[in-house]
N, C-alpha and C positions, 0 to 999 in steps of 0.2 A: 365363749364361742368356739366352734369348729372350725379347724383351719383347713381349707379346702385347697388343696395342691396335688397335682398328678393325678393318680387313682385313688380314691377313698371306697373302703370297703366296710361295710356294717351288716355284720352277720349276727342276729338274735340267737342267743341261745335256745329261746323257748320253741323255736319252730326249725325243725330238722332240714326241709326244705323249702325256703322262705323265697317268694316270688322276687325276680331279679328286675331291676328297673335301672336301665341306662341314661344317664344325664350327660348331655355333650353340650359343651359349652364352645360359643364361637370364639371366644378368646377367655383369658383369666384376667379376670377384674372383680374390683370390691364390690359392684353391684350384683353380679352372677352370684358370687358366694355367699352375700347375704340372702338372697333369694333361696338358695340351695339349702341353707343352713335351717331357714324357716321351713322348707319342705320335710325335710327330715325331723324337724320339731313336731309338724303338725300332722304327719302322715300316721293312720290308724292301724293300718295293715303292718305285719312283721316282713320288712322288705330288705333283700340284699341290694344296697346301692353300689351301682358303679360309677364313678364321676370321672370324666375326662374332657380333654379339649378336641376340637375338631381335627386339629393338625394330627394327634394320635389315632383318631379313626382313619384318617387319610391312610396312615402307615400300615395299621391293622384294624380291619373291621370286623374281626371275628366276635367282637362283643356284641354286634347288633343280633348275630342269629342265636345268642345265648339269653337274650331278654325277652320278659313278658310285657313289657312296656318302655317308652322311651320318652325322654323329656328333651327338647332343645331350648337353649337359650341364646336368642339373637337371630337376626335374619339369615347369617352367613350359614350358622348352622341348620336351620330350618331348611336351607337350599341344598342340603346334603342328598345327593341322588339315590335315597332310598329305592329299593327294588319295589315295583309295583304289586306284587305278590307279597310283601311282608305283611302277614296277616296278625299283626298286634297293633295295639293303639300307640299313636305318636302324637304326644300334646307338644304345641311350640308356644313358645312364649318370648317377651321382649319384640313384638313385631306390631305393626299397625295394621288397620282395616284394610290400607291402600294395599300394603306388602302381601296380606292375605291372598288378596282378590287377586294382585299379578303373579303371585310365585307359587301357592300352594293348591293344587287340584286333586291331590291323590286321595283314595279312599282309606278310611281308618286315621286320617289326619285331622287333627282339632286343634284350635288357637285360643289362648289367653291373649287378649288383645292388650296393646296399651292405650288405648281410646277407651274413653268414657262415653257411656249414652248420650247421645245428643240430648235427649231431655235433662239429663244432670247437669251438662254445661250450661243449658238456658236456664233453670233454675238457679244455678249459682251465680250467674250474671244478674239475675233479677234481685236477688237476696243482695247482692253486693252492690250493685249501681241503680236499679230501679230504672233502667233505661226504655225507650217505647222501641228502639230497633236496633239491631244488630246486623253486622254485614260478615260475611264468610266468604273463603275461597276454596272450590274443590276442583280437583281435574279428574275425578271419577264418575260422578253422576250429580243428578240435579237433587241436591238433600233437600230441597225444599218440596220436593214432591214427595217426600216420604209422609208416613201418616202422622203428621204433627200438628197440623191444624187445630184439633183441640187443645193442644198443649200451649201452643202459640195464644189461643184465644183466651184460655186461663189465665195465662201470664200476662195478658194484654201486652203482647210483641208482636213486632213484625221482624220477618227475617229474610234479607236480601241475600242474593249469591252471585257471584262472577265464576265462570268456569275457566281455569287456567288449561292452556293448552301449550304444548312445547313450543318454545320460543318465546312465548309471552313474558314480558317483564312484569314480575309480581309487584312491583313497586307502585306501577301504575294500576293496577287493579286496587290496591290498596288504599291510594290517592283516592281515588274514584270513589270508592266504598265509603271511605270515611267521611267524603263531602256531604253524603245524604243517610249517615247513620250514626248514632250515638256513640257504638262502641265496636272494636273489631274482634271477633273471636277467631284465635289462630288453632286449627286443628291440625293434627299429625300428619305432614306432610313434606318431606324433604326437599322436593321441586320447588316448594313455595317457599318455605322457612328453612333457611340455611345459614351458613356462616358468610355467605356472599350477600345474602340479602336481608339479613336481619337487622342489622344496624341501621340501613336505610328505611327501613318498616318503621321501626320504634323512633327513628328521628322524625319522620314524616308524622306518626301519630302524636308526637309531642307539639309538633309545631302548629298540627290542627287543634291541640287540646283536646285530643280524644283517647281514651286508654285502650290498651291491649290487652286481652285476657287470652291466656294460653294453657296450653296442654303441659308445658315444661318448666319445672322450677329453673332451670338454667337461663330460659328467658326473662324471669323476674328480676334475677341478678343483672340482667343486661338491661332492664328498663321497661320489660311490660308490667301492668299494675298488679296482676294476681295471675296465679295458675291454679288448676284442680289437676291432680294427678295420682297415679299409681306409686308407691314406694315400694324398694324390692322386699320388703317382707309382705305388703299388700299383696304382691304378686305372687310370693311363695305361698301365702296362705290359700290364695285361689287355686293354684297348681296342684296343691295337696287335696284340697275339697274335691276337687275333679278326681282327681288319681283315685281317693279313696273309694268313690261311687263306682268308677270303672272297674275296679279290681272285684268289689265286693258284691255288686250287682250285676247279676248276667242278663237282666232284662233291660238295663239301661241302655239309651243309645243317644249319646253324646251330639250336641250341635256341632255344626262346622267350625263355629266359632263363638267367643264369649266376650262380651265387652267387661271392662274392668267392673268388678263387684265391690270392692274396697278403694278408698281414696283419702287423699289428705290435701290441703290447700295451702298456698304460700301468696303472702302479700307484702309488697313491696311500699312500705309505708311512707317513704321518701317521694315516691311518683306520686302517692295519693295527695301528700300536702301540695307539691307542687301544681297538681291538677284541681287543688282546692276543695278535694272530697274528704267527708267525714264518713268511715266505714264502720259497720259492725266488727264486733271481735270474731277473731277466727273460730273460736270453740263454740259461739253461738250459731255461726254459718252453718258450720258443718251438724250440729245439732238438728237445725232445721231443714236440712237437705236430707237429713237421714229419717225424718218423718214421712210416712206415706201418705200420697193424696194429699200434699199439704195445699196444693192451689186449686183443688177442684171441689 
């Protein structure tokens, strides 16, 4: 495994003038470094990678003007004040859809989200639990108004949403949803699911004998039944694929953001036992989720 510390330069001998891609980490941690290693492994183009932290960029930002593309890891790096006339592609990662909507408005900026597509969340819960109704909390928009009616019909599911507003107590919303639904789907939203609220939310679900399905494997360790998420390697693969296409296809027009394309799942079997649930094997669920049009 490559050790990523400070600046890392990779200059292939096969190309005299390789493209320069700058990777900016919000901070130095093992998740980001694993993703970077995967990007380097999966990149098809001959690239001169320059890898650094956001602190270093604030001290000297000349690397930005020397690059043909930029990748940021984490919302702090994504919020760096890039110039509006910076006419190169910038790929942001380790951010949620909510963060993308709130913070990232610039042209030529594209995001690889931590969020799974809503359909994947729903299908995962259907395979895992076969419930009739799912409760969710959001503070950005009415998810139930998305074009998902056909999906819900095919899955024989009902989806009930509560809109979170600043000052609301998320625990009250969770209690309300769990009274009328079989399961709570926790979507990436730090205003709702955070260190202060998570313990109470999981305890409330346990008392009502209703499971929580999350976007975070850390929540599973804390008492959620299961999670579906993208690992650092998954994220690295998706970034590399997007970068490969941007650098090689001059006609390619990237979307503003992309949901996670690769995923893994985590299951807390201790919680399943306490809820009296018998679940399918992890490998079987993943295999079913990867089959197209399974419910149609």
